[in-house]
C-alpha positions, 0 to 999 in steps of 0.5 A: 499499499502507498505510504501516502495513502496510509498517511492520509488515513492516519491524519484523522487522529488529529481533528484540527489542522496542524504543522507536521515536524520531525527529527532528521532520521529516516525512521522519524521521517517515515513515521511522520509520513503516516500523518501527512506528506508535508513534513518539516525536518527540525534538527532540534528533534534529532535523537539523543547522541549517546556516542559509543553507546548508540544501539547498545542495550542498557542490560549490556551496559550493566554488564560491560560498563556498570560504573560508567552507566551508573555515573551517567544516570546519576550525573545529567551534566556528564557524558561518559559515552562521548555524546551529549549530556542529558543537560545538553539534550534538555537545553536543545529541546528546551530552546526548540520549545521556547520557539513555539511559545510565540508560534500560533497553531498546532504542531505535531512533532514525531521524534524519539523517546529521549527527546520526548523525555527532555520535552516533558522534563522541560514542561514539568520542571522535573528531574524525573528524566530517567523515570519517564518511559515512552513507548513507540508510537506514543502520543502526548500533547503539550499546549502553551497558553502562557505556560506549558500544559501536558495532556495525556490522551488516547491517540485515537481520540486526540484533538489538538 
């Protein structure tokens, strides 16, 4: 089946017109196409750069580098893997969110679990980054009306 035909069938999930944005990776572009063909690539939505740990499962790191993993989990400003620190990730996502505060309309962003965690911690003012699980194809809604608000809802019933 044509991906764009599928994309138009998923567009109904959102009741209002929206601007569709996504990270630059192929997987985010392909997922975004499920919701429409006009997709804007936003570099700030790129996946978390965890350097040499990219693609390595946490369980493997617990076995091979337990001290470095624990150090990373407890120190958000550090990056023992050689990539971005969590602070850098949160600053990147926070700067992007700040640009939306004066942008009218609705935006649907397709991105990665770490980026969503960073957005949520920015909006909630929370240090709970490692306590947030984001499942594939999850949907959250962030609204800005003078302050950020989080709304959790079913992806099938979501109105933006």
